[in-house]
N, C-alpha and C positions, 0 to 999 in steps of 0.2 A: 526334452530336445536333441538331436540328436549327435553333439557331443559337446564338451567344455566349452569347445572354441566360441560357442553360442552365447554363451552368458546373460550378457545383458545386450551385443550389439548388433550384428549382421540377420540376427531369427528374424530380428521384429520387423523387418522389411517386406518389400512387398515382395509377392511371389509369381512376377514375370520370366519369362525366358531368360534374359539379362540375371535377373538375380538367380533363378535358378542355376544355370552357368557359375556364378557365382559361387553359392552353397558347398557346388560340386566343388570350386576350390581349394574353399575352407575344407572340407573334409580330407578330399585327398590330402594336403598339404597337413592336417592335422598327425594323418595315417603316416605321413615319414617326419612327422618330432619338427616341423615350419609351423608355429604359431601365431601368422603375423597379426590377429584377429581377438589373440585375450592377453591381460594385462600381464606386462613383462613380472616375472620373479625373479628372485639371486638368484644367480645363479652359483651354487658350491659358498653359502654365504658362513664366510666364518663365525666363530663361536663368537656368541654376543655375552662382550664385556660386563660381569657384574658391578654393581658400588656397595658400597657397605654402606651400612644405616648413616654414621657419621658423616659421609659425603651429602649424602642426599641433602634438598634445599629445606634450610631449616625455618616451619614455622613462626609466625610472630609470636611474640608473648602474650596472655591472655589473663589482665587486669586482676589482682587477686583476687577479689569480692563478686566475679564475673563468670557464669558458665559459656557466655560465648564465644564461637571458634571468629579465627580472626584471619584467617587464610582464604577458604573459602566461602564460595557466595551464598548466601544465603535466600530461600526460596520464597519462592510467592503464588497468592491464586492466579494472577490476573495476571507476571509478565515472567516470560522465559527468563531464565538465570545463565550463562554463559561459564562451565565446571570445568572449561580446554580440552586438549592441552593446549597450553599455551606460555611456553610449546611443552616437548615433549623429551624428557633425562633421557636419552638411549646409552648413558655409561659413559660415553666419549664425548658430550657437548648436548647442544638444545638439538632438536630435529624437529620440523614442522608437514604441511602434506604436501600436497607436487606443485611443482611450480611451474609454467609455462612462457611465461614471459616477463623479461625485466627492464628497466627502463631506468637512468638516473639524470638528474637534473642536470644539464649544462652549465648550469650557472652554481651549483652548489651541490660537490660530490655525497654529503650525510644525507640529501635529498632524493628519495630511491621507490619506485615504484612496484611492485610487482603483480602479476596477473597470477594468480591462482589458481589450480585448473575446476577445482567446485568450492573454491572460496571468494571469489570477485578481485575486486582492484583494491590493495592496502599500500600505504603511506609512513614512511617513517622519516622525519625530518632531523633525528638525529644519531643517523648514522647504524642501524637496524638495533636499538637498545628498546624502544619502541615504536612500538607499528598499528595503525588504526584503519577499521576498514574505512571504506570511501562507497562501497555502491553494493551494501545488506539490502537493500529495501527495491534494488532492480528486479526486474520481473526472471534475471538468471542470470545466478553466478557461475555459472562454466565460462572458462576464460579458457583462448587458444594465444593471445599476444597481448601488446604492450608497445605503444611506442611516443615521446617528444617530440614535437616539432623542433630542429634544431634554431629555430631562430624566434622562438617563444615559448618556454621552458612554462609558461602557463598551458599552452595545448597539446594539449592528451587524445591519442584512440588508444580506446580499448577494444581486441574483437574478442565477441563469446563464441562459445564453442570451440571446444576441444580437438587440436588435428593430430591427436601423435593416435590413435589408428586403436586401440585399447576398445577393452569391451566397456570399459569406465572413463572412455572421453566422450563427454556429454555433448549434443547440441547446443545449436547456439540461435540467437534472434537478431544480429545485427553488430552494429561498431558505437561501443557507446564513447562519445566524445564530451571533453572537458576543455572549457575556458577559463576556467579560474585555479588552478590547478588539483584539482579531484575534488572543491570543493563542490561542485552541481554538475550533471549530467544529463545528456541526451542522450537517446536511445536512434540510432539512425538504423533503417532497418529496408531503404532500398528498396522502398516503396511494396516491401513483402521479398522483396529478391533476398535476401539472406536466411528466411526465415525454415529453421530447421539446417542451416548450415554448419561449418565449422573456421573460422579466420585462425590461421595458423601463422601467417607473418603479418607485420603490417610496416610501411615503409614510407617515409615522411620527406620528401622534396627540402633537401638542407635549403634551398634560397627562399622557401614559400609555404608557410604553414598553412595553407589550404589547399594544398597539394600533398595528397596521400594514393599509395594505391595499398591493397589487403589482396593476400593469396589465399583464393577460396578454396575447401574442403567437403569431400560427404561423407566420414562415414563415423561425424558422431552418432553418439547411444541414441536410438529414437528418431533419428534426424531425417531429413530429406536427402535419401541419395540421387546421387545421374538427374541433378536439375539443375541447377545453379554457378557449376563451378567454371574457376576462371581467375584471372587478375581482373580485381574491379578499382574501379580511381575514381578520385573524389577531386574536385578545382573549388570548391564552395564550403572548405574547411567539416567534410562531413555531412553537408544539408544532402548533397544529392550523391547519386554511385552509377558509374555505368561500368557493364561486361565489356575490359577492351580484349578479352580473349575469346570472346565467343566466335571469332569465325576464323579462327587460326585452322581447323580443319576440320571436322563432320562431324567427332567425335570430342571435341576440347570443352565441351562446357558438362560433361556428365561425368568428368573422374578429376581425382584430385591433383590442385597446384597446391604445393608445399613451399615451396619459398617466393619473396619477391622481395628485391634491393638494388636501390640505386646508387648511379656513380656517385659517389659525391664530388669526384672533382668535374664532371660533365651531367651535370643533373636529367639532360633529354636523354641520358640513356640510362633505361632501365633492364633487371636483368628478371626472368624469373623461370622459376624450378615445376615440369609438370612431373611429380612423382608419386603416380598413383601404384599403391602398393597390389592391385591387384588386374593391372588393367590386361596382361596378359593370357588371361582366359579367354581374351576373344581374339581368334584368329585374325595375323595381320594388320592389329589395333596397337601403332608405335606412337600414339602422344608422346610417352616418357621424353623428357631429353631436358635442355637447358634452351631458353628462347631471350632472343633480344629486340628490346623494340630502340628506335634512336631516337624517333621523334614522342617521346614522352608517352608511348603508351598505344598512339593510333595506331601503329601498325607494329607487326610479333613475324620475327623469321626463326628459328630454329637455327643455333649453331651448328652444325654440320660435324664438323672435328671434334663437337664436344662428346660424355658419354647420352647416349640415346637408345629406344628402345628398339629404332630401324638397326641397329648394329650389334643392341646386345639385348636380348629378348628378357635377360635377368635384370633390366635396368629398373632400378625402385625409387626409394625416397627419395631427393634432393634436397640438399644443401647449399646454397649460396654464399659467399664473401666477399666485396673487392673491398681492397686495399686502399686507404684512405691516404697511405704515403705514396703510392705510385700517380703522378699526377702529369705524368710528361706524352702529350698526343699521341699516339701511335701506340704506349707503352701502359697504359691501363692495366691492374692485374686483377684477374680474375678467379676464384679457389674455388671445386668440383667437388662436393663427396657426396658417394652413388653408394644408398642401401641395397643388398643384392638381393632380389623377391624371393629366389631360393633356398637361400642360405641364414637370409636376415644378415648377414654381415657384412663389411669392406666390401664394396663391389671394384669401386673405382674412387682415389683422389689426385685431381689434376688441378693445371695451374696452367691460365694464358697470362701471357706478359702482353697479348696484344686486344685484349678485352676490346678495345676502343676501333680497332681496325676494320676495314670492310669484310678480311675473312679473316678472323682469328685461329689460332693456331694453337694445341692444346700440349703440357707436356705431364706424360704421363708418371707422377707421385707415388704408386701404390704398393708398389714392392718396398719401398723405403715408407711403410707407410704402419705403425702396426694396428691389427684389427681391433679400434676401441668399441664400434658397434657391439661385438661379440655375434652373438645372434639375432641383437632387436634394433637393428638399422631402425626399421619400418617404424620404430618407438622413441628410441635413443639418438638424436642429434646434436649435439649443442658447436656448433661452428661459427668461426667468427676471426676479425685482424684488427688488429688496435692502430691507434693511428702511427705506429712507428712501423707498422710490417710486417709483425709479429705476428705467427699464425696459431691459434688455440683449437684443439677437438676434443669433442667429450662424449660418453656415451654408456656404456654398460660394461667391457668386459674389466675382470677382475685383476690388477696387477698393474690394467695400461689402459684406467678408460678416463684419464685424463692427463691431454699433449701437449707441448711447446714446441713450437720450431720458430728460430732466429733463422735461418734461412728460406724462409720462402718454403719451408716443407718438404726438402731437403733431407733431413734430419730430425728425430724428435727426440724431447726431454719427456722424461714421464715425470708430471708431477703431482700424481695421484697422491700420495703420501708426504707431506712437510714436518720435520720435527716431529715426527709422531700421531701429527694431525690429517684426517682424512675426509674429506665432505659425503657426505651419502652416495652413493651410486644411482644410478638413470637420468641422465642430467639430457636437458632440455632447449636451456637459453645460456647464451654467454654473449653480454655487455660489459663495455667498458668506461669508466669513469673518468672523469677530466686528468685525472690523474693517471691512468692509462691501468689502472688496474683493475684487473679481472673480476666480473662478478657473476656468479654459476650457480643455474634455479636448477633444480632435481628434484627426484623423490623423497627428497627430506627437507627442502626450504630453502634457502638462499646463504651460498659463501662468499666470501673475497680473497682473489688471490693478491697477494702485492708482490712483486716479481724484486721489486731493491731489496728484500731481507734474503730469502724469501720468505713466506709465511701463508699459511691460509687463517679465518677468518671468519667464525660462525657467527651469523648477522640472522641468526631466526628470533632472538628476543623475545617479546609474547606474542606470535604469530600464533595465531588458534588457527589453522586451516587444515588438518588432519583428516585425513577420508576414511571413516568406521565404514565396517564392512557388519561387523554387528557390535553390540553394547550388553552390558549383563549387569542387572542392580540385587547389592547383597540384601538376602533379606530381613535384615533386622539395623541395619545401618545406612542412613540416608545418606550420609557421606562417604559412601565406597562404591566405584565403580569400574569396572573391566571393561575392556575394550579393545575388537581388534581389528586393523587397520592398514591400505591401504603401502605394504612397503615397510611400514611401519610396524609388525607386530604387533603383539600385544602389550598391551600397556595397562596398570593402574594408576584408579583414582582414590586419593586418597584427603578429602577436603584440600587438596592443596590443585589452583589450578595447575602447576605444571605438575605432569603427568610421568610414572615412569614406566620405560620400558621395563618388560619382565622375562619376554620371548622375543623370537627373532621374526627373521623371515616377510611374506605376505604375512597378513593377520586378518581370519576371520570371524566366524560367529567367536565369540566368548561367553559361557554365563558361567555363575555359582549353583552350587546344589544346593534350593531351598530350602532344604532339610538341616544341610550339616555344612554351611556356609565355610568352614577352611579348607572347603572343596569345592574347585574348579576344573572346567573342561574349556580348551579352545580348539580349535580347526587351524589346516593351511592347505595350500593350496598344492598337491600332490610332490608340482614341481619346486617348493618349496624346501623341500626339509626330504622327499624320498616319501614311496609307499611303505615304509615303513614306522615312517614318526610322524606321520604329519597332520594324528588324531594324538591330541598331549592330553593328561591330568596337572594339575596340580590338590599339594594335601597342605598346603601353606598358607593358604590365602592369596592362591594365584602368582607367588615368590618365585617358585620353581617347576618345576615343571618333568613330566614323561614321559615317551610315548607311549601309547596304549594302542596297538594295532593287532593283534592277533584274533584272529576270525576272518578277517576279509578275505571275501573272494577272488575280487581283482582293487582294481582305484580306480575305475573308469566311472567320472563324477565331472562335476562343475567346476571349474578355476575356485572357485569357494564354495567348496561343499555344505550343504545344509545341515544341519540337526538339533536337536529338542532335549531338554530336559522335564520329565517327567516334576512337578511341580509339588507334588505326596510322596515322592521316593526320589532322595538327590542321586540312587545308584542307577536309577532305571532312564533310559539314553535312548534315542531313537537315531540314525544318520544314512542320509540317504547320496547314492553314490550311484551307480545304474541300479540299484533296488535295494531294499528299507532290509537297515541290520541295529538291532535290536543286543541289547547288553543290561542286565540284572543286577552288575554287580561292580557297575562304574567304571566301568570300560578295561576293565580287564582282562575280561572277553567278549568277544562280537559272535552273533548269530544271525544269518542270513534267514528275515521270515517271509521274502518275494524273493521270484525267481523270475527274470522276464521271459516273457511270452509266455506263461505256466498259470495256471488258476486263475485265471483274471487279472494276471497285474502282465498286460496288452503293451507295455511299450516299446517295444523292438518296431522299430517304421526302417523300410530299406537298410535291413539287416543291420540294422545297428541299434543299440539298445540305447534307447531315451533313458541321458540322465534326468536325477532329481533337482527341481528346485528350490522345493520344500516339504519338508515330513513335519506333521501337527498329529499329537495324542489326546485326546478327550481319559484320561484314568479310570481304572476300571473302583468301581463304586458300591458297594454291594451288590445285590443284585444286577449290577449294570456293566457291562462285559468295556474291558479297552475299547474304545475305538481310535482307531487311525487312516488319516488321510498322509497323501501322497501325492503330489503333481510333477509331473513334467513337460518338458514344453518341446514341438515338434520343430523343424526348420522354419518354418512360417509362421512362428510367433503362437499357434496356439499351445492350447494345454490339454495333458489328458492326465485326468483326478483320476484317483485309485482306491476307494474305504474298507475296509476290513474291518470288521466286527469280531474278529476270532482270533487275532493276534497271528493275522498273516495268512491264516490256514487258507481261506479263500478272499481275493478280491473282487469290488464290482468297479466296474469306468461309472462315472457320474460326472462328466464333464460340465463346462458350463454352456449355455441359450447364448454363446458371444458371435457376434455378428462387426466384428470392430472393421473399419477402415478408415485408419489413420497414418498420417506419415510411413503408406507404407506399408503400414501391416497389414493381415489379418489372422482374425482371430485372435483370443486374448490369451497373454501370456501371462500366468498366476506366478505372481513373484513370492508370496505367502500366502500358508491357510492356518488360520489361530483357532481353538475351540473356544466354547462359549463357557468359563467356568460356574455361570446361572444354571448353564442345564447340567444337571448331576447323569444324566441319560448319555452324553457327548452327543447327541444327535446336531446341537448344535453349530456352528461355524461359520467362518467368515472368509472370504477367498477377496484377495485385492489382488487388480492386474497393472504390469509396468509398461502398458505403451500405451501410445495413442491409440482413442477409437472410434473418434469421429462423433460421441457425444457418451455419456453414461455407460454403463457396463466395466466402473473400477470397482465396484464392492459387490459383492453378493454375500447374500445370506443362505442355508439351508438348515431348515428344524430336522430333518430327517435322513442326515445324514449322507447327505447331496442326490437324494432321488431328486431332490427338486431345489434348483435354487433362484431367488428371486433378488433381483438387481434393486438397492438400495443406494447407488450412485444419489440418486436425486440432485441437487443443484451443484454437486460439487462439479467442477471448472475441470475440462477435459486432458489430465496432466498425469504420466505414468505414476500407479500410485504404489508404495512401496510398502508397509505395513501397517498392521493394525493390531489392537488390544480391548478385549472387551473388560470393563468394569464391573463388581461387584453391587455397586449404589443401587438405588431403587428405582435407577430411571434404564438399569442393562448397558450406559454408555460405550460407544464405540466410539476410540480416538481410531483414528488414519492419519498416517503421511504421506505427504506427495513430492512433488517434484519441487514446489516452493513453501506449505505450508502443513500445519498441523490442523485435523476440523477435529469437532467431536460432533457427534448426532443422539441424543436418547431417543430411547423406543416411543415410537417403531418406526422411527428411523425415515422420517420423512424430509429432513430440513437438516442441513448439516452447516456448522459454524467455525469460523476461521477461533482455532481456541489458543486463548495467548494471546498477551504481545511481545514487538520484543524479538519474535524469532527472523534472523534471516531467513532469504529465501535462496536456499542450499533445500540442495537433493535429503530427504527424509530416509536413510537407506532400515533402521532401525527404530521401532518402537518398543521400548519396554514401560513396563506399569508395576511398581510395586504395591497393591491391592493394601496390604496392611497399613504402610506409612504412608501412601497416596500421594505415590510420587513417578510419577508422569514424566519418560526422559524419552528425547532422540537424538539417536546417532547421526549425526548429519555426514552427507559424504563430501566434503569442504571446508566443515564452518564447526568442525568440533562437534562434542555433545550437548545438553542444553536441558536442564531442568526444568521444571513447575508441580507444582502443585495442585492435585484434582479437589473439588469439592464431596465426594464421594464421604470420606468420610468424617466433614465436619471441622476436618483441621485447618481454622482460620489463625490471624493473626488479629491483634486488636489494634484498632484505630484511633487515632488519637480525636478526640471532639471538641476540646478546649486548652488553651487559647487554638481560634483558628487559625489552620494551618496554613503556613507565608504572610504570618497577621506582627503587626510590630509587638511588641510587649509593652505593657503596661507600666511596669515597674519592677524592683531587681528580685521580689521577691514575686516567682509564681510559680500556680497551680496547676500541673498537666492533668488534666481528665480524659480518661479515653473508657471505649467501649470495650468492654471483655472481650478476650479470641473466644475460641473454643476446640473443645476436640479431647479433652481427657483434663487430667489436672494440672496446672496452671501457675508460675509465677512469671513475672515481670520485671525487666529491668529498661532503665534509663540513662541513656548516654546524652548527652550533650559536651558538642565539641567546635571548635575554631573550622574545621575542616569534616567533610562528610566524612561519617563513621568513628570521626571521635568520640574522645571523650576527655578533654582535658579540660573542661570545663566540669564536666558531673558526671558523673560513676555510680549511678545508686539501685539497691535493689539488693535481694528479691524481694518483691510485692507480691502480694496475692489478692492487694486491693484493686481498685480501677484509679487509684490518684498518685502524684508525689510533687513536694512543693520543695524546688530548686533554688538558691542565690545565687544572681548573675549576673553580670557586669552588665552597665548602663551606658555602652559609650554607640550604642547604635551598631554595633556592626552585624555582620549576618554570623548565624550558630545555627548548628545541623542537628537534632534531635534524632537521636532511635530509638524506636520501642520495640524491645524485645518481648516476644513471647515464647518461654519454654512449653511444652505439652509433657506428659510423663517425664518430667525431672530433666529433661532437655535432650528427651529422645528423638525429638523434632524441636529447632529453632528455626522461627520465624519472626520475622522485624520489620517494621514498617518510615523510611526514611520522611523527616520533615524539614523545612527552613521557616524560621523565624528573625526577625527586624528586633535587635535587643531594643531596650527601651531607651529614649534617649530624654536628657531629662530638660525640659521646654515651659518654659511659662505659657498660661493660662491667655489666651489671643480673644477679645472681644468683639465681637462680631454685633452685636445690634445694641443700642444704633450706631450707624454707620460710622466708624471715626470721620472725625472731621466734619460731621453735619451740623446741621443746626438740629436742638431736640425740639419737640411737640408743646410742652407742656410743664410743669411747675414738676409732678413726679412725675421720673423718669424709670425704666427698669433696664437694667443692663445685663447682657447674656453673652458669654462666654465660653468660644469652646476648650475640654481641659485639657491642661496640662500632659506630659507625661515626666516617667521616669520615676511614680512612687510620691504623687500629690499627696501632700493633708491636709491642707490647708488654701483658703484664698481669703486674701484684704482686700478694702475697696477704698483708695484713697480718692476725693474731692474737691481742690482749692483754684484759690484764684492767680496762683503762682505753679511751675512747673515743680512736681513734687510735692505740693502741699495738703492740706487736709485742713481747711477750716473751713470748709462747706460740709465734707462730710468725709467722716473715718468708720467702715462700718467691718465688720468681721470676729472671728475669724467665719467664714461659709466650706462646707462641704459640697453643697450642691454648685449648679456654674452659672447663678442668678443672683441679682442683689436688686431692691428699689430703692431710692432714696426722694426726698423733695429737694429741688432747688430752686433758687431765684429765676425771674421770666425777662431780667433786665436786657437780655440778648447782649451782652458783655459773653470775652471769653473764657471757657475753664478748662480745667486738666485733670485731668482722670490716670491714677495708675492703680493697676491691678497687679495684688502682689501674687507671687503662688513658691506656697513652705513645700517644699519637697523634702519626706524621710524626714518628720516632722521640725523643719526648719534649716537642717543641716545646709541644706541651699535654698538659696532663697533667689526666686528671679522674680523681675516683675516687663511689665509695657507699658508704655506710656501713649495718650492719644489726648486729643485737644478739640473741643465741641462750644458751638455756640449755644449761650443759654435761648431756652425758648423768646421768641419773640410775638408779643399781640399783633394777628392778624386775624382783617375778618375772612369769613368763607367769601367764597367767591363761586359766584352761577357758572357750571358749564355746560348745561343744557336747560330749556332750549337755547340753541345759542342766542346771545344777548342782537338784539337787533331784526330776529328776523322773525317770519309769522308764523302764529299758530295754526297747527293742524286738524283741531278741534275746542270742541266745547271742556274739553276733560284734560286738563293738562299736568302730566308732574316736571316739578323745578329738581336740579340736583344741583349741586354743589359740590366743592373743594371745602376741607375742611378749616377752618381755622386754627389758628396755633396761639400758643401761652395760657392755656389754662381753658380753651371752652368749657361752657356749662351750660348753653342753649343757644337757639337759632329762633328767630321770629320769622313770617313772611310776611309781609304789606303788600295787597296789591288796589293801583285806583285809577281814576281817570285825569288825575293831575298830581305831577312827584310829589310824593312821600303820602300819598293818600293811601287809605286804608277803605273806600269805602266797596271795594268789588272783593276786597277778603281781608284776615287779619287773621291771620293762624300762628300756633305754638304753644308754650313751648316747644322745642325740639331737640332730642337729644344724638338723632342720627342727618344722615345729609340730603334729603330729599323731603317732599310733601307736594301732594297730586290736590289740585283745585278746580274747581266749573267754575268755566267765563264764560262770556257773551260770544257772540259768534257774527259779530256788527262789522269786523274791516276796521272799528277803529284802533289808535294805538293810546296802549295803555301802558302803568308804570309800575315798577315793582321797585322793592328794598328788600334786602335780606339781612335784618339784623345779627350778628355773634357777641353775646355776652359771656366776659371773660371773667373766670372771679367770682360765680355767682352775679353778677351785674356791675361788679367795683369799674370795669371797665366796656363798654357797651360801642358797636363798632358797626360800620354800615356800608352794604353795596349796592349805586341805583341803576335799574337798567330799565329800558323801553321793548316792547313787543308790539305788533300787532294782531288785531283777536284773530281766528282763523277768518277765511270766508269762503262761504259756500259754494263747493264744486259740484258739478254731477260728473258719474264716472264715464270713464271711457273708454268701448271696444275696440281691442286690440286683435284680436283673431275671432273667426275667421278676419282676413283682411277686409276691410268693408268696399262692395263693390267687389267684390269677386264672387266666382260659382261655387256654388258647395261640392264636396267630394260624396257624400251621401245622404238618405235620409236621415240621420243622427247626426248632430253636429253638437258642439258644445261654445259655446261662446263664452268670451274670458275677457275680462272688462281691469282696466286701471279702478284707482280707489277714487272715488270722490274725495271731496274737501269737508271744512268744518261741520265735525259732529252728527259725518253719516247715520244712520238708525238701518237702513232699510234700502235691498234693489227691489223695482218686480222688472219682467223683461214681456215686452209684446211682440208679436209678430202676426202680422196681416196680409191679406194682398193688395191693400190700400195702406198710403201714409195713415199713421197712427192707429191704425186699426189691428185686433186682437183676435181674428176669427180663425189665425192659425195655433195659436199660443197666447196664453196668459198666464204665467207663473212670475211667484213670488208668496211672501217676502223672503229676500233674500239677505243673508249678513257677510256672507262670500263675497266672491268677486268672477264666479264662472254658474254657466247653468246648462243642462243641455235637454235640448227639445227634437221633436221627431217632425218632420217637415214630408210634405210630396219632392215625388222627382220625377216633374213634371216640365224643369229648364224653365218655369217662370219668373218675374221677378218679384222679389217679396220684400216687406216694410220692416225696417225693426226699430224698435222704440224702447231705451234702457232708460228705467228713470230713475231718478235716485233719490231720495225720504231723509232730511235734514232735520234732528231736533226732533224725531217721532215724527214727520211728516208737515213738521209746523214749516217746512222750506219743502218744495216739488219739483226736482227740475229734470230735463233729461235732454240725451241725446237721440237724433233719429239715424237709421243707417239703411243702405238696399243692399241685395245680393240676388244674386241669378242660383234658383233650385236646381238640387244635382241632374247632370241630363243623364238614363241611363244609356250604357255602352257596353258591348259584347267584350269578352279577352279576345285576344292574336296571339296567334300560336306563333311561337319564334323562332323554335327550333324542333325537329329539323328543319331545313328551310322547306320553307314550300312546294311544291310537285319535286324534290330531291328523292334520288336514291336512295333507300335506307341500307344500313352496312351490315345490317343483322338481324334476326330474329326478334331481340329483344330490344325494345326502343323506349327512350321517354320521349315525352312528351311537352316540351315548355312553354307559358303563353303568357303575353303583359295581363294584369288585373284588370277584370272590366273593371264597371264605372257605375254609380248610382245606387248602393245600397248592394252590392251582388250578396247572395246567401248560401248559392252554390254554382260548381260547374260539372255537367258530366260531357264527357266521349265517348261520342261514336267512330264503329270505324267497320264500314260494310264493302263489297266489293260492286256497290250501285252507289249513288249519290245519293243520301242519307239514311242508307244502309249500316243498320249495325250487328249483322251475318258474323263477324269478327270479331267484334267487343264492343258490349256497351258499360261503359264502367261511370260511378256516381251513387249519390253525390260527392264530390270533392271540396275538398274546403281550402287547397292551398291550390296552387297553381302550376304542377306536376300531374303526367300521369306517367307507370311505365308499362307497356303492355305484350302479350310476345306474338308476332305474326307470323304468315307464313314466308318462306323464302319463294316463291317462284318465280321473282320479278317481273309479279301483274300489278296494275296500276289498281291502288287503294283509295278509298273515299272518307276523309275525314272531316268528320264536323263538331266543333266546340259549342255547347250550349251554355249558357249566361243563364241562372235564374235570379231575377233583380226583384225585390217584394213580391215573388209567384209568379210576373213578367220573364218569361225566354228569349234569350237573344241567341242569334249563333251568325258563325264563320263558318266557309266551306272550301277544306283544301284537297289537293289529291298528290297522292305519292308513288313511289315503286315501290313495292316492293322488295330485299334484300334476295338479291339470284346471283345465275353465272353470271 
């Protein structure tokens, strides 16, 4: 890239004329020390306070018989674990990541919302002790603002896209709207108008929760510049938005609007600041200034007496504040703070005491106001007025970066340090709670100022919003990580989510030596510590740091310079500035191994040395030399890649074949190159690009040291991609991180899959992989660091098999069994507690087997089980969590017979559901009184059923089921009543009594009798009680089939039911009418209708009375069969082929009953099918065709069509233009001339070998 100013920001945008001018301005600014596009460093940072070991957070004690750590999260193969910082112990308090917006619930000062620059929206309900992330699963966590509706504390607007103009102020997608206090959110995009922009401030109408205004800018990293900037408004609660300032002047849509406030005393008055930090690049462009609308945004006017670009071309970013206390008409108070484009410092601070007047006037307070902006007003402005009219201003200038005025800005008190407590610097947001306490959001999180004490209170609690630039993994400890973060220095993780800051300034890449882990390296922006101290080494495990910069020719570099540590030699490093530097003695001395413009290292563009964005090395291996990769970025986003195989003596330029075109990008900007450890030649490397490309072109792979690069992006989303790692597993898996997720792909890298669950949608700036411990970590830019296990090494935790997770236990004594883990020597621990991760109920282990038995309460409560897997003596500690419901003592419950029902017989089997809580036996009592057992006393049973013989007198009986738990220590019972079986005869259910039978063979079905039925008999006779027609039985079932006459006479049926072997004989009598013979009746084709073709299927309703066959006659005369004589059929359809002459035909359907003993028929007439040709329906006949290719569609012909042919010619009946067929469908597409001439179309229809035709004319398509 041209200079470090373009680290990841404007360099990614379009190379338009407008952009070139902007580039020129940035370059010029850099040359003069002005840096409006880079992330602000600390200026002259004070020494970092150290904490003694005794003052650091104390980790929770570990049970005496357990090796399990209690403080840090335990890693999983499937779910990402947050390892913090949540938050960061800086030595003087707790810090978190950059906060761009704060909002306080107007009804409860303990409920606070913050918008983190890269960490989404968070909420606390206890005044900042604990925080909960609310938007982790949204499409972006990049935030610029947040506001609560004064009239509805549950209505929240949160603007995505950070508007602080730094290289890591990321783009947004729109406004997140919640109607339930942040529980759920809807992303409102203004129909795409908000895509890629940033929203720096939101103001809600104090009288209407559905009316809000958003200040929209366009300098987000990878964002859409110069498109939809302005003051946007919604009147329907955020569902729709419109740009109210689009017509203020010709360029108002193209440059940044930095502030918007609603006058709380007259809500129709809205003030807005157009504060683009680069507009003066364009001669005569004077949009910047303060605008006012007196009609709720319908129209806007520049306030001529306020600071503006016409009166001073240095007018830059503008912040506004309205005093709620000034509510007299004509005397409303507006404050304006303006950054200087040329210096970055305070240009103006002015106050209007008649802001609601026709022509407001302003008082210039600048001379009496300390320069709280330092040189970073384009980045640092916190500015607001409380309800009492007290003004607060905050920025970056050391010694006076937080100011308070109680006399309307005339004089100021410095409140930066109160009683030795000083908030982090770089301030962005000031709001007030209902007690007028000021809440301050900055690069280190959130603080609260109480003027009544006065005092500062750190509210960072457990916020996990650190913006990492890089992280490093310890080679042998899975619980030790070092990281460098934006404006929060270098920090160390030691198995506690509260990390310890060990180095100050802006933190960049930080790494462990992989061969001597007590040695660490970190790098900072040159602006943090100067050119002699920006690279540092630690020899005590990242605790203390020593500068190591000897040998650097200059320090022209990216804001965050890259470096890499040789994994096989921790004293061998490369650093990328404007050239590649190498050390082989642990950074004691550096040597430049490339020279800009020499030996193939051609990184000089427009007389500037492009600085390096990434360096990578493949260590020398036997005969294989060291291979070095270095990539620079140019001013339009594309990168130059240089490769050396001789330690920098010669470099070859090996660029990506990329033609990106997304979000004003051109070319692909390489953010990182990593070498593949699976290739000992060093020829294989992966390059990832961190800009929008228009699709693909995010991950490239070379296997010949860059001579060719293959795009392996495949199905990855078109999102900036930041980092990559290659595993040494059998699949040589590649992992990448982008703006929202981490993805993995195995060789041959054809498909990418999101890796793991639970990772927030934050920018994954740096991926690190410990291949021996199989730990993958991502340092996000806004949601801290996260870790997950990789499957490559086979390290996996044991998984519970039984009892089934989430089930209810069955007794006090429970045996837990699990499938073994994998990955080395395994031991297991089992924790059982009343809370997640607790062990107050059981703490057992170590086990080498895969089961353990514990005794637990049986109170029915939820219990939590954690199964620990320790690999290789605890070097890796994994766990899975489960929940269960304790056994609750409960008696068995009878399920059948249904309680309260009548028993069916003397012998009855009782079935019951098992009791719970450690059942050892059941007993069954049956008696004539409640609790009695004079009829039966059976047991003990271990099963859940018992059979008893009972009387069948129809009396009520009482049943008690006893359940003995734990050997009878607990005795429970349930009581039931039943009605003894009452003798009852079976009842015929079909055929329906009194009905007419359908045939000679009839099956009689009956419902079972009751009271101990042993057999059934069926009598059928011509008289009541007779059996001259049938005498059948005994039956044990409930059906019988008999053959009966079919004369239509009445018959009598008696069903006998014998109970208890015939001791009781019961019967029911029924009458039926014998089946009456009836012929089948044709249903289709409809009688007397015209047939549609030669082949016709006749269907009929079945005859009755014992049909055995059907015959079908078809003839030219009634009763004739000269056309068809078919049968016998047992079904009710037949297909025949008939003439298609349109004549009348006669059809007779014969029905033979009882083998032909009865022969019945029905006669019908039909009209034979009449042949008819197909008729063209489109294009409309005689119309003009519209193109050379024409599809002709026609209605089907009739009478047995077998094919169609289509002729098209220049004469009637000709086919010199087309002869198509045979065609079985009803359409055909042809290509015809387009001369505008008349053409003739003939559609032939072939019916049983006979052709019919229809003719048409059309006009060819033509001029």
